[in-house]
BADREN-213201 format. One line per 2 residues: number of its first residue (from 1); their letters; for each residue x, y, z of N, C-alpha, C, O. Coordinates in pm, whole numbers, plus 50000, padded with zeros to 5 digits. Layout:
REM BADREN-213201
NUM) A) X Y Z X Y Z X Y Z X Y Z  ...
This chain:
REM BADREN-213201
1) MA) 50504 50591 51149 50491 50437 51139 50438 50417 51000 50344 50485 50957  50497 50324 50930 50475 50289 50792 50336 50212 50775 50290 50152 50872
3) YK) 50273 50212 50662 50151 50152 50629 50193 50011 50582 50307 49990 50540  50097 49913 50590 50113 49778 50536 49999 49738 50457 49896 49804 50474
5) IT) 49998 49646 50374 49912 49591 50288 49871 49448 50355 49955 49361 50375  49745 49435 50384 49698 49304 50441 49662 49199 50325 49664 49224 50205
7) DA) 49632 49093 50375 49594 48969 50289 49459 48997 50206 49422 48924 50114  49390 49110 50248 49265 49136 50185 49296 49203 50040 49203 49221 49962
9) CL) 49421 49237 50009 49460 49299 49886 49424 49211 49766 49449 49091 49762  49364 49278 49672 49307 49211 49551 49416 49232 49439 49390 49192 49325
11) SC) 49525 49288 49464 49624 49327 49360 49568 49396 49242 49599 49368 49127  49484 49487 49276 49419 49576 49169 49504 49686 49115 49488 49729 49001
13) GA) 49594 49733 49197 49691 49839 49158 49652 49969 49192 49730 50060 49168  49529 49996 49251 49482 50126 49278 49570 50205 49367 49567 50328 49361
15) CI) 49646 50144 49446 49729 50223 49540 49854 50260 49486 49911 50359 49534  49909 50195 49389 50044 50224 49329 50056 50373 49278 50154 50442 49307
17) DE) 49957 50414 49207 49984 50548 49145 49961 50661 49253 49998 50776 49230  49903 50629 49366 49878 50725 49462 49991 50747 49563 49995 50845 49637
19) CP) 50081 50650 49563 50197 50654 49653 50295 50764 49592 50340 50756 49478  50324 50871 49683 50410 50990 49635 50572 50942 49638 50659 51002 49574
21) TE) 50596 50832 49715 50734 50789 49723 50769 50654 49659 50876 50596 49680  50670 50609 49581 50689 50485 49514 50728 50371 49600 50816 50293 49563
23) AI) 50671 50357 49708 50704 50259 49812 50641 50134 49791 50681 50033 49848  50531 50133 49703 50446 50011 49688 50493 49937 49561 50515 50002 49459
25) SQ) 50509 49801 49562 50549 49710 49453 50480 49574 49462 50429 49534 49567  50480 49508 49354 50408 49375 49349 50495 49272 49426 50613 49256 49394
27) GD) 50442 49208 49521 50503 49105 49610 50460 48970 49541 50415 48970 49426  50476 48857 49615 50462 48735 49571 50298 48702 49550 50253 48648 49449
29) AT) 50225 48742 49654 50079 48715 49639 49995 48852 49635 49886 48854 49578  50044 48960 49695 49980 49079 49695 50070 49201 49680 50191 49176 49671
31) YV) 50038 49311 49676 50136 49424 49679 50193 49441 49813 50130 49400 49910  50319 49503 49826 50382 49518 49946 50429 49674 49956 50450 49742 49856
33) ID) 50442 49720 50084 50505 49857 50095 50647 49846 50167 50669 49782 50270  50735 49915 50099 50867 49935 50160 50859 50022 50275 50840 50142 50252
35) ED) 50870 49982 50395 50863 50071 50509 50968 50176 50520 50954 50277 50590  51078 50148 50448 51183 50255 50460 51155 50378 50368 51206 50489 50387
37) KC) 51067 50349 50265 51028 50446 50171 50892 50513 50222 50870 50630 50193  50809 50444 50290 50676 50499 50329 50686 50618 50427 50749 50615 50532
39) ID) 50613 50728 50379 50618 50848 50474 50482 50858 50553 50451 50962 50611  50405 50751 50555 50286 50755 50646 50178 50860 50601 50106 50917 50682
41) CG) 50173 50881 50465 50073 50980 50437 49934 50933 50423 49842 51015 50430  49912 50796 50401 49789 50739 50386 49719 50744 50259 49601 50710 50253
43) AC) 49784 50786 50152 49732 50794 50029 49694 50661 49972 49597 50654 49896  49766 50552 50005 49730 50411 49962 49588 50376 50022 49499 50322 49956
45) AG) 49577 50411 50153 49464 50379 50231 49339 50436 50162 49236 50369 50148  49352 50557 50123 49238 50628 50064 49204 50572 49923 49088 50578 49883
47) AC) 49299 50519 49849 49261 50475 49723 49237 50322 49718 49201 50275 49610  49251 50240 49823 49224 50100 49826 49080 50076 49840 49017 50115 49938
49) PV) 49024 50007 49735 48859 49985 49740 48822 49884 49843 48705 49878 49880  48920 49798 49896 48888 49701 49994 48949 49722 50133 48940 49635 50219
51) GA) 49008 49835 50151 49064 49870 50284 49194 49787 50332 49228 49774 50450  49258 49736 50222 49372 49644 50262 49495 49727 50305 49588 49667 50360
53) CE) 49503 49860 50285 49622 49938 50334 49587 49988 50476 49482 50049 50497  49674 49962 50568 49644 50013 50705 49764 50036 50773 49866 49977 50735
55) EA) 49769 50123 50881 49882 50162 50957 49926 50038 51024 49848 49962 51083  50077 50019 51011 50135 49910 51076 50135 49919 51226 50183 49829 51294
């Protein structure tokens, strides 16, 4: 199951460099995760300072 980024996202970018599949990109209001590219590794969750990355 892919991860998702919640509305708690501050758009700080901490998660982007941690994603090994480049599944994270800037959305309209927050960053978003492409569920087709996400391999459920959780690297984004470990990097997010506000816990906005969570399992979908």
